[in-house]
Steps between C-alpha positions, in 0.01 A plus 500: 500500500293181452193463716330175406143483640283199431133561508247240607350262234630504146597871515843546346804593693595867512874528456677834447268619229414160349200269543610137506299181466571318843453165326705532178735802579395666177448876475137573466515882534665812641398765753634837609710591183287419197131450544396537137449199267696664218777762436295817411756778498875571537467526871367147511776388269764648734346331790520152329859565394597623856344161640687300237833686588437427868438129430813477270706648775361243751565224248866610452545498876353145532707364226824646659400339833429168330824502318685560820314204670560280191877580504518410868317167423716426217812545702369266770393255224851497350645440836283201557566369151882517559446281814288258296761485222779433748318207644421353154859551380646357833268208563313448173729245328524271810136542593388413145723192503375388836141560425533298178597187693193545727260508203218241519520254210354643184463852648689816390413730791633485848273641762571609864301704752685804375484475124562297187800431276383399147709332234411558137682356201511660150609356178807632304409779251665692236573869571580751222803722590555673172185556283692585185714188500211283607279629217770431244514127616120474524434625158692198364425230758149611639351771281147448660651627838596839361235769571465802281306797647357774283322802614383843364676803661227777452767765580690399192210539255592804273314828567334512165363152532393571858316815397318307221391236743375744768324721241242235385389179677487311165886520498542328835676168440356170608608411851520864607267760627510870585486593865336846524707766675363634820517806722532456877477742792631441861556697805859598586701722726618833394849469348776730638837597375652200665311284253695643220189511265192689430200500272697691247759213466 
């Protein structure tokens, strides 16, 4: 159970095993469950993993609650948007036509105490509906408008060529570089049978 207690002065807030900076909200320490600066033995390791599992469970719960709140808000927003769409569909054409007659000379925006109606004009433009047919025409009539894109698909480089490149830096082609492989470690929950996988998979 959380028992936030704020000490006098700068002293951090004590909150359920955590020391929190009262000004920034950042975690500055812990108390009660891990008082060592480093993990020194397996017992310490288990304490750290236990605390991570506890926090992960809390995060899952908060996310579930957040999703529920968001879903309710989204439903309410959709309901309001339907009302707005109805008004715009029902009264939009006549409102736009009337507002245009009320525009001051040389202006393109009608303003009332409750909002604005702006009028913007665009020039005619050519739109491509079928790229293949358009390219055939452009190659003859406007070749400079045809764009050809070439790219190297690393996954398609033959295995023997790739092996040669990776084996010696001198073989790395210009315009490429080798990104060293890495090994990472991360904390995770214990997988059960319901996960359908194990470390042996």
